[in-house]
C-alpha positions in Angstrom: 74.0 117.2 74.3 71.5 117.7 77.0 69.0 114.9 77.6 65.4 115.6 76.6 62.4 114.2 78.3 58.9 114.2 76.9 56.2 116.0 79.0 54.1 114.1 81.5 52.2 111.8 81.0 54.0 110.7 77.8 57.1 110.4 80.1 56.5 108.6 83.3 60.0 108.0 84.6 58.6 105.6 87.3 57.8 103.1 84.6 61.5 102.1 84.7 61.3 101.5 88.4 58.1 99.4 88.6 59.6 96.0 89.2 62.8 94.2 90.0 62.9 92.8 86.5 62.5 96.2 84.9 65.0 97.8 87.3 67.6 95.2 86.4 67.1 95.8 82.7 67.9 99.6 82.9 70.5 99.4 85.7 73.6 101.4 84.6 76.3 99.9 86.9 76.9 96.5 88.3 79.1 95.3 91.2 80.7 92.0 90.9 83.1 89.9 93.0 85.7 90.5 90.3 85.8 94.2 91.3 87.2 93.5 94.7 90.7 93.5 96.2 90.9 92.3 99.8 93.4 94.1 102.1 94.8 91.8 104.8 97.1 92.3 107.8 99.9 89.9 108.5 101.8 89.6 111.8 104.5 87.3 113.2 103.8 84.0 114.9 101.9 80.8 113.9 98.2 80.1 114.2 97.6 83.7 115.3 94.4 85.5 114.5 94.3 88.8 116.4 91.3 91.2 116.2 91.9 94.8 115.4 89.7 96.6 118.0 89.1 99.7 115.8 88.1 97.6 112.8 85.3 95.2 113.9 85.6 92.0 112.0 89.2 92.6 110.8 92.1 90.6 112.2 95.8 90.4 111.9 96.9 86.9 110.8 100.1 85.0 111.0 101.6 83.9 107.7 100.1 80.4 107.8 96.6 81.8 108.3 97.1 84.5 105.6 97.6 81.6 103.1 94.3 80.1 104.4 92.6 83.4 104.0 93.8 83.7 100.4 92.3 80.3 99.7 89.0 81.5 101.1 89.2 84.6 98.9 90.0 82.6 95.8 87.1 80.2 96.5 84.8 83.2 96.7 86.0 84.5 93.4 88.0 87.5 94.8 90.8 88.0 92.2 93.4 89.8 94.4 94.6 90.1 97.9 96.7 93.0 99.3 99.3 92.5 102.1 100.0 94.9 104.9 102.5 94.0 107.7 102.1 94.6 111.4 105.6 95.3 112.5 106.7 95.4 116.1 108.4 98.6 117.3 111.7 96.7 118.0 111.9 95.8 114.3 111.6 99.5 113.2 114.7 101.4 112.5 116.0 104.7 111.1 117.4 103.0 108.0 114.2 100.9 107.4 116.4 97.9 106.4 113.7 95.4 107.1 111.7 96.9 104.2 113.8 95.0 101.6 114.7 92.0 103.7 113.7 88.9 101.6 112.4 87.3 104.8 110.3 90.1 106.1 106.6 89.5 106.9 105.3 90.7 103.6 107.7 88.7 101.5 107.1 85.5 103.5 103.3 86.1 103.1 103.7 86.5 99.4 105.5 83.2 99.0 103.1 81.4 101.3 100.1 82.7 99.3 101.6 81.9 95.9 102.5 78.4 97.1 99.0 77.7 98.4 96.9 79.7 96.0 98.9 80.4 92.8 95.9 81.6 90.9 95.1 84.6 93.1 96.9 87.9 92.4 99.0 89.2 95.2 99.3 93.0 95.7 101.8 94.6 98.0 102.3 97.9 99.7 105.5 99.9 98.9 106.2 102.5 101.6 108.7 102.6 104.4 106.2 103.4 107.3 105.8 99.8 108.5 109.6 99.7 109.1 110.4 103.3 110.0 110.9 104.2 113.7 109.4 107.6 112.8 106.3 106.1 111.2 106.8 108.0 108.0 106.6 106.6 104.4 110.1 108.0 103.7 113.4 108.6 105.4 113.4 111.4 107.9 116.6 113.6 107.9 116.6 116.6 110.3 112.9 116.6 110.4 112.4 116.5 106.6 111.0 113.5 104.7 113.6 113.3 102.0 112.5 112.3 98.5 115.3 110.9 96.4 116.9 108.8 99.0 113.5 107.3 99.8 112.9 106.5 96.2 116.1 104.4 96.1 114.9 102.5 99.1 111.5 101.9 97.6 113.2 100.4 94.5 115.0 97.9 96.7 111.8 97.1 98.5 109.9 96.6 95.2 112.6 94.2 93.9 112.4 92.1 97.1 108.7 91.8 96.7 108.9 91.0 93.0 111.4 88.3 93.7 109.1 86.9 96.3 106.4 86.5 93.7 104.2 89.7 93.9 102.0 90.2 90.9 101.0 93.9 91.6 103.2 96.5 93.3 101.4 99.2 95.2 103.5 102.3 95.8 101.6 104.2 98.5 104.4 106.6 99.6 103.6 109.6 97.3 107.3 110.5 96.7 108.1 112.2 93.4 109.6 110.1 90.7 109.1 106.7 92.3 106.9 105.2 89.6 109.5 105.7 86.9 112.3 104.4 89.1 110.3 101.4 90.1 109.3 100.6 86.5 112.9 100.9 85.3 114.1 98.6 88.0 111.5 96.0 87.3 112.3 96.0 83.6 116.1 95.8 84.3 115.6 92.8 86.6 113.4 90.9 84.2 110.0 91.6 86.0 108.4 93.1 82.9 105.0 91.5 83.7 104.9 92.8 87.3 102.2 95.5 87.4 102.2 98.8 89.2 99.0 100.0 90.8 100.0 103.5 91.9 98.5 105.2 94.9 98.7 108.3 92.6 96.2 110.5 94.4 96.6 109.7 98.1 95.3 112.4 100.4 96.5 113.4 103.9 93.3 112.2 105.4 91.9 111.7 108.9 90.2 108.5 107.7 93.3 106.4 108.1 93.3 106.1 111.9 92.1 102.5 112.3 94.6 101.3 109.7 97.4 102.8 111.6 96.2 100.9 114.6 96.1 97.7 112.5 99.8 98.1 111.4 101.0 99.4 114.7 101.9 102.8 113.3 99.8 105.1 115.5 102.3 105.4 118.3 105.3 105.5 115.9 104.3 108.5 113.7 106.2 111.7 114.5 104.5 114.7 113.1 102.1 114.4 110.1 102.3 113.4 106.4 101.2 116.7 104.9 104.4 117.4 103.0 104.0 114.3 100.8 100.3 113.3 100.9 97.7 115.5 99.1 95.8 118.4 100.6 92.1 117.3 100.8 91.1 120.7 99.4 92.7 120.0 96.0 91.4 118.2 93.0 93.3 119.6 89.9 96.5 118.4 91.6 95.2 114.8 91.5 94.9 114.9 87.7 98.5 116.1 87.4 99.7 113.3 89.7 97.7 110.7 87.8 99.1 112.0 84.4 102.6 111.9 85.8 102.4 108.3 87.2 100.8 107.0 84.0 103.5 108.6 81.9 106.2 107.0 84.2 104.8 103.5 83.7 101.9 102.9 86.1 99.5 100.3 84.8 96.7 101.3 87.1 96.0 104.2 89.4 94.3 104.6 92.8 92.5 107.3 94.7 92.7 107.1 98.5 90.4 107.5 100.5 87.4 106.4 98.6 83.9 107.7 99.3 84.9 111.2 100.4 86.8 111.5 97.0 84.3 110.1 94.5 84.5 113.3 92.6 88.2 112.6 92.1 87.5 109.1 90.9 85.0 110.5 88.3 87.4 113.2 87.0 90.3 110.7 86.8 88.3 108.1 84.8 86.9 110.7 82.5 90.3 112.4 81.9 92.5 109.3 81.3 90.3 106.2 80.9 93.0 104.2 82.6 92.2 101.3 85.0 91.1 103.3 88.1 90.7 102.0 91.6 89.7 103.4 95.0 90.5 102.4 98.5 87.6 102.2 100.9 89.8 102.9 103.8 89.7 101.9 107.4 87.8 104.9 108.7 85.1 104.4 106.1 84.8 100.7 107.0 84.9 101.4 110.8 82.1 104.0 110.6 79.8 101.6 108.6 80.5 98.8 111.0 80.0 100.9 114.1 76.6 102.2 112.8 75.5 98.7 111.8 76.5 97.1 115.1 74.5 99.8 116.9 71.5 99.1 114.7 71.5 102.5 113.2 71.8 101.3 109.6 71.3 98.0 107.7 74.9 97.0 107.5 74.7 94.7 104.5 72.6 97.2 102.4 74.9 100.1 103.3 78.0 98.0 102.5 76.7 97.2 99.0 75.4 100.7 98.4 78.8 102.1 99.3 80.6 99.7 96.9 78.3 100.4 94.0 79.0 104.1 94.5 82.6 103.5 93.4 81.4 101.8 90.2 79.1 104.7 89.5 82.0 107.1 90.0 84.0 105.3 87.3 86.1 102.9 89.3 87.1 99.6 87.8 87.5 98.1 91.3 87.9 98.8 94.9 90.1 97.8 97.8 87.8 97.0 100.7 87.8 95.2 104.0 84.3 94.2 103.2 85.5 92.0 100.3 84.7 88.5 101.7 81.3 89.6 103.1 80.4 91.4 99.9 81.5 88.4 97.8 79.3 86.1 99.8 76.3 88.3 99.2 77.0 88.8 95.5 77.5 85.0 95.1 74.0 84.5 96.6 
């Protein structure tokens, strides 16, 4: 049904914009601290807080300081924190064996956070790129990123994270069939309550550059990820991927990147009604920060405007490096 509007002056649409109180009454979408997931970077060492130059305000933290950051997040009301490891080149191998080592950086960070702040949800990343000498999310055999062998490794990685105490598994690799394999493995090992937030529509985007700096993958990557991540020109494919991952046992789905793909967020939410998230990725964050630090935009207002855009597009929540700053503003 098309909306109808009475002719002017019976209808004066500015009436609904005349004061803060009236605008609050008719506002369609709201952003709350409970909508935020905070991605954090963990590195080796103790008492280390190392700035990421391409992501102003973002740091790599050692495990002990990651636990402290989780306490900060919980105190602000942020419900979940997502861990990404910065792995030295000497720890990266062809077989990616560190990915499922119970004592790798991610698993140590999970345990430290759950010991210090048991009430916060811990999300992980499931992909081989932090541990792969080639920088790819899957095994590379004769120049090809192989699917089925990678899925077997992702299952091992998932189980190591679940045993460490992860609440939410985040497969970001884009291999075919990995959600079903991960779900079956979690059920068989007794982790029936461990959730899967699938990076179901992850695009081969140029917006990931600062993130790759943050995890040390920029120099490691050989070639590109176009054979497994999505073509930015496609949208119908995203719906097929979402449908598949939900049918295989994903509890929630994610679109990545965020703002350049708000149309995908809207289509996914309208089509499936499942819990839908977006990732406001490193390139989006870095652009806003750079413009704000040069005085070209009001950083706080642009940050909040960008985040409400995800809610307007149908997202239930967003992964964002702005999470602590946004939470402080939203908390007043």
